[in-house]
SETORMI-579214 format. One record per residue (C-alpha): residue in three letters; x negated, y, z. Coordinates in nm, 2 decimals, padded with zeros to 4 digits. Layout:
N
residu|east|north|up
ALA|X|Y|Z
...
***
This chain:
334
residu|east|north|up
MET|00.00|00.00|00.00
ASN|-00.13|00.34|-00.09
VAL|-00.01|00.67|00.07
SER|-00.01|01.03|-00.03
VAL|-00.06|01.25|00.28
ILE|00.12|01.58|00.24
ILE|00.02|01.86|00.49
PRO|00.24|02.18|00.46
ALA|00.04|02.47|00.58
HIS|00.11|02.84|00.66
ASN|-00.18|03.03|00.82
ALA|-00.32|02.70|00.95
ALA|-00.69|02.77|00.92
ASP|-00.74|02.73|01.30
THR|-00.61|02.37|01.32
LEU|-00.64|02.23|00.97
THR|-01.01|02.13|01.00
VAL|-00.93|01.91|01.30
VAL|-00.64|01.75|01.12
LEU|-00.84|01.68|00.81
ASP|-01.13|01.54|01.01
ALA|-00.88|01.29|01.16
VAL|-00.72|01.19|00.84
LEU|-00.99|01.17|00.58
PRO|-01.21|00.90|00.73
GLU|-00.92|00.65|00.75
LEU|-00.79|00.69|00.39
HIS|-00.80|00.38|00.17
GLU|-00.92|00.38|-00.19
GLY|-00.64|00.52|-00.40
ASP|-00.49|00.72|-00.11
GLN|-00.43|01.09|-00.17
ILE|-00.43|01.40|00.05
ILE|-00.25|01.72|-00.05
VAL|-00.24|02.05|00.14
ALA|00.06|02.25|00.03
ASP|00.00|02.61|00.12
ASP|00.31|02.83|00.19
ARG|00.17|03.17|00.11
SER|-00.10|03.18|00.38
GLU|-00.27|03.50|00.46
ASP|-00.57|03.35|00.65
ALA|-00.85|03.12|00.55
THR|-00.63|02.81|00.49
GLY|-00.73|02.79|00.12
SER|-01.10|02.83|00.21
VAL|-01.08|02.54|00.47
VAL|-00.94|02.31|00.20
ARG|-01.19|02.41|-00.07
THR|-01.48|02.31|00.16
ARG|-01.36|01.95|00.13
GLY|-01.41|01.95|-00.25
GLU|-01.23|01.69|-00.45
ASP|-01.14|01.49|-00.13
VAL|-00.84|01.72|-00.07
GLU|-00.59|01.86|-00.33
TYR|-00.48|02.21|-00.28
VAL|-00.13|02.32|-00.40
ARG|00.02|02.66|-00.37
SER|00.39|02.64|-00.30
HIS|00.61|02.86|-00.52
ASN|00.93|02.70|-00.38
SER|01.15|02.86|-00.13
PRO|00.94|02.98|00.17
GLY|00.95|02.75|00.47
ALA|00.87|02.39|00.56
ALA|01.13|02.23|00.33
GLY|01.01|02.40|00.02
THR|00.65|02.35|00.10
ARG|00.68|01.98|00.17
ASN|00.87|01.94|-00.16
ALA|00.60|02.13|-00.34
GLY|00.34|01.89|-00.21
ALA|00.55|01.58|-00.28
ALA|00.58|01.69|-00.65
PHE|00.20|01.61|-00.68
ALA|00.21|01.28|-00.50
GLN|00.12|00.97|-00.70
ASN|00.16|00.69|-00.45
GLU|00.45|00.48|-00.34
TRP|00.45|00.61|00.02
LEU|00.45|00.98|00.13
LEU|00.32|01.07|00.47
PHE|00.43|01.42|00.59
LEU|00.19|01.55|00.85
ASP|00.20|01.89|01.02
SER|-00.11|02.11|01.00
ASP|-00.13|02.11|01.38
ALA|-00.07|01.74|01.43
VAL|-00.38|01.52|01.48
PRO|-00.32|01.14|01.44
GLU|-00.51|00.92|01.67
LYS|-00.78|00.69|01.54
GLY|-00.64|00.37|01.38
TRP|-00.33|00.54|01.24
ARG|-00.39|00.41|00.88
CYS|-00.41|00.04|00.98
ILE|-00.10|00.08|01.20
LEU|00.09|00.24|00.92
ASP|00.00|-00.05|00.69
SER|00.12|-00.30|00.94
MET|00.46|-00.14|00.96
VAL|00.54|-00.15|00.59
ARG|00.82|-00.39|00.50
PRO|01.05|-00.41|00.20
ASP|01.36|-00.33|00.41
ILE|01.20|-00.02|00.58
HIS|01.22|00.32|00.41
GLY|01.08|00.55|00.68
ILE|00.82|00.52|00.95
GLN|00.81|00.77|01.24
GLY|00.51|00.85|01.47
ILE|00.54|01.01|01.82
TYR|00.36|01.28|02.02
ASP|00.11|01.16|02.28
SER|00.15|01.26|02.64
LYS|-00.13|01.52|02.64
ALA|-00.09|01.89|02.56
PRO|-00.35|02.15|02.46
GLY|-00.45|02.42|02.70
ARG|-00.33|02.47|03.06
ASN|00.00|02.63|02.99
ALA|00.30|02.47|03.16
ALA|00.54|02.57|02.88
THR|00.32|02.39|02.62
PHE|00.30|02.09|02.85
TYR|00.68|02.08|02.90
LYS|00.75|02.10|02.53
ASN|00.51|01.82|02.44
TYR|00.60|01.59|02.73
TYR|00.97|01.63|02.67
TYR|00.93|01.49|02.32
HIS|00.69|01.22|02.44
TYR|00.93|01.11|02.72
THR|01.22|01.10|02.47
PHE|01.03|00.89|02.22
THR|00.90|00.64|02.48
ARG|01.17|00.63|02.75
ARG|01.51|00.77|02.62
ILE|01.51|00.61|02.28
ARG|01.57|00.24|02.33
ASN|01.61|00.13|01.96
SER|01.32|00.08|01.72
GLU|01.55|00.18|01.44
ILE|01.63|00.55|01.47
MET|01.89|00.79|01.33
GLY|01.66|01.08|01.24
CYS|01.30|01.19|01.17
ALA|01.05|01.45|01.27
THR|00.81|01.55|01.00
PHE|00.50|01.61|01.22
PHE|00.42|01.25|01.13
PHE|00.68|01.08|00.90
ALA|00.61|00.84|00.62
VAL|00.88|00.77|00.36
ARG|00.90|00.57|00.04
LYS|00.86|00.80|-00.25
ASP|01.15|00.64|-00.45
MET|01.39|00.69|-00.16
PHE|01.26|01.05|-00.11
GLU|01.33|01.13|-00.48
ARG|01.66|00.95|-00.48
THR|01.79|01.16|-00.19
GLY|01.67|01.48|-00.34
GLY|01.39|01.57|-00.10
PHE|01.43|01.84|00.17
ASP|01.71|02.09|00.15
GLU|01.53|02.43|00.08
SER|01.83|02.63|00.20
PHE|01.69|02.57|00.55
SER|01.45|02.85|00.63
GLY|01.15|02.81|00.86
ALA|01.11|02.48|01.03
THR|01.43|02.38|01.22
VAL|01.66|02.09|01.12
GLU|01.56|02.03|00.76
ASP|01.41|01.70|00.86
ALA|01.73|01.59|01.05
GLU|01.94|01.68|00.75
PHE|01.71|01.49|00.52
ALA|01.73|01.18|00.75
SER|02.11|01.19|00.75
ARG|02.11|01.17|00.37
LEU|01.84|00.90|00.37
ILE|02.04|00.68|00.61
GLY|02.36|00.76|00.42
ALA|02.19|00.62|00.11
GLY|02.12|00.29|00.29
GLY|01.77|00.38|00.42
ARG|01.62|00.26|00.75
ILE|01.38|00.45|00.97
ILE|01.18|00.29|01.24
LEU|01.00|00.45|01.54
VAL|00.64|00.33|01.60
PRO|00.51|00.43|01.95
GLU|00.16|00.31|01.85
LEU|00.14|00.59|01.59
LEU|00.03|00.86|01.84
VAL|-00.02|01.22|01.73
HIS|-00.18|01.50|01.94
HIS|00.01|01.83|01.89
LEU|-00.22|02.13|01.89
ARG|00.04|02.41|01.91
GLU|00.06|02.61|02.23
TYR|00.36|02.81|02.36
SER|00.40|03.09|02.61
PHE|00.72|03.06|02.82
ARG|00.88|03.34|02.61
GLU|00.78|03.17|02.28
LEU|00.91|02.84|02.40
MET|01.25|02.98|02.51
GLY|01.28|03.16|02.17
TYR|01.19|02.84|01.99
GLU|01.44|02.63|02.19
TRP|01.72|02.89|02.13
LYS|01.65|02.89|01.76
MET|01.64|02.51|01.74
MET|01.96|02.46|01.94
ARG|02.15|02.71|01.72
ALA|02.02|02.54|01.41
LYS|02.13|02.20|01.54
MET|02.48|02.33|01.63
GLY|02.50|02.48|01.28
LEU|02.41|02.14|01.13
ILE|02.67|01.97|01.34
SER|02.93|02.22|01.21
ARG|02.83|02.15|00.85
ARG|02.88|01.78|00.92
GLY|03.21|01.84|01.09
SER|03.32|02.02|00.77
GLY|03.22|01.72|00.55
LYS|02.91|01.90|00.42
ALA|02.65|01.66|00.55
GLY|02.60|01.31|00.69
SER|02.62|01.14|01.02
LEU|02.67|01.33|01.35
THR|02.32|01.33|01.49
VAL|02.05|01.60|01.50
SER|01.79|01.40|01.68
MET|01.60|01.07|01.64
ALA|01.79|00.96|01.95
ARG|02.15|00.85|01.95
PRO|02.39|01.06|02.15
SER|02.42|00.78|02.40
GLU|02.05|00.79|02.46
MET|02.06|01.16|02.54
LYS|02.36|01.15|02.77
ALA|02.15|01.24|03.07
VAL|02.04|01.56|02.90
LEU|02.38|01.64|02.76
ALA|02.56|01.58|03.10
SER|02.29|01.78|03.29
SER|02.35|02.08|03.05
LEU|02.72|02.08|03.15
PHE|02.68|02.01|03.52
ILE|02.41|02.27|03.57
TRP|02.66|02.55|03.49
LEU|02.87|02.44|03.79
LEU|02.59|02.56|04.02
PRO|02.62|02.93|03.94
THR|03.00|02.89|03.92
GLY|03.01|02.75|04.27
LEU|02.78|03.01|04.41
LEU|02.99|03.29|04.25
LEU|03.31|03.14|04.41
LEU|03.12|03.12|04.74
LEU|03.04|03.49|04.72
LEU|03.40|03.56|04.65
GLY|03.49|03.40|04.98
MET|03.60|03.06|04.85
GLU|03.45|02.78|05.06
ALA|03.51|02.53|04.78
GLY|03.23|02.71|04.59
ALA|02.97|02.56|04.82
TRP|03.09|02.20|04.75
ILE|03.10|02.27|04.38
ALA|02.74|02.41|04.39
LEU|02.62|02.11|04.60
ALA|02.79|01.86|04.37
SER|02.64|02.03|04.06
ALA|02.28|02.02|04.21
ALA|02.32|01.66|04.31
ALA|02.45|01.56|03.97
VAL|02.16|01.73|03.78
LEU|01.91|01.59|04.02
SER|02.03|01.24|03.98
LEU|02.03|01.27|03.60
GLN|01.69|01.44|03.57
LEU|01.49|01.30|03.86
ALA|01.32|01.02|03.66
PHE|01.21|01.27|03.39
TRP|01.10|01.53|03.65
LEU|00.90|01.28|03.85
SER|00.74|01.15|03.53
MET|00.63|01.50|03.43
ILE|00.48|01.57|03.77
ALA|00.30|01.23|03.77
GLU|00.15|01.32|03.43
GLY|00.08|01.69|03.48
GLY|00.04|01.75|03.85
TRP|00.09|02.11|03.94
LYS|00.15|02.19|03.57
GLY|00.42|01.93|03.58
VAL|00.59|02.10|03.88
LYS|00.60|02.42|03.68
ALA|00.73|02.23|03.38
VAL|01.02|02.11|03.60
LEU|01.11|02.47|03.67
ILE|01.09|02.55|03.29
SER|01.33|02.27|03.22
ILE|01.61|02.46|03.41
PRO|01.66|02.75|03.16
ASP|01.62|02.50|02.88
LEU|01.91|02.30|03.02
LEU|02.11|02.62|03.06
MET|02.09|02.70|02.69
LEU|02.31|02.43|02.55
VAL|02.65|02.55|02.67
PRO|02.62|02.91|02.55
VAL|02.47|02.80|02.21
GLY|02.76|02.55|02.18
MET|03.01|02.83|02.26
LEU|02.86|03.06|02.00
ALA|02.88|02.78|01.74
LEU|03.25|02.72|01.83
PHE|03.32|03.09|01.81
GLY|03.15|03.11|01.47
ARG|03.36|02.82|01.34
TRP|03.68|02.99|01.48
ARG|03.59|03.32|01.31
GLY|03.51|03.13|00.99
ALA|03.85|02.95|01.00
ARG|04.03|03.28|01.04
SER|03.86|03.47|00.76
***
């Protein structure tokens, strides 16, 4: 099996060298690596050119954003498998042999996972990275998954072309991969999660950047669910996990709002508010305790701060959902 590795890049000079150093030594004869540049203004092109003929450099003239850039790279791919790899995602040694071992005639997509480590000392970065690692390794219980995440995602080229590639109407990098996966699965494709395919994510976040990112992602996911509810897309999932596998997170996002509600009632002189607040805190604690303890065990003091960061993250889902419902209501009336 030969693979074409496609790395979409936008101002990625700071991380691209490390990624290429991890990928190039493991490629087999006949493999291909393509860096698709989405209008970078830094030294991304220079970094690629230092690799000579080992790396193909493609300037994307498609729609700006991850979807168009990945499609631009895929257009130059010559092999039967495409591997989409982010420009800040470093696969661990041995990734190529593991990928080979997972290829079967009945499998159309192969998904890697984040490792448990995070760059830097920032608790926000640790939380973001560990949340995904925990979801991949503890929450998802099925090897066959309902979505994909294109930081490390291999797909058969014929299936990619049959489903029309990524939808370039999605700007930036949000849910274009989830939408693609829904069409792939709808066409009879199967995607498997491979925990041995570990990837180290180099991106760092401040607390403010992380909250902005999470808000944007949640709004995009709600928008995609709305499209599916209107019959404009496939199955009702915006994650690699099934809804049943994320029930602790979803339930916590609802219960956590009873805490300020109870405290407000208590301030208004209603004693029942205390019981509501206590019940809310107990429910969230029981649902999140395993995750929180795991974060603390992995990150120590950084993990403790990550637990605190998880609170505003949980609080986001309800207002984002209400905004999505309001948007659908306004759309229905107009």
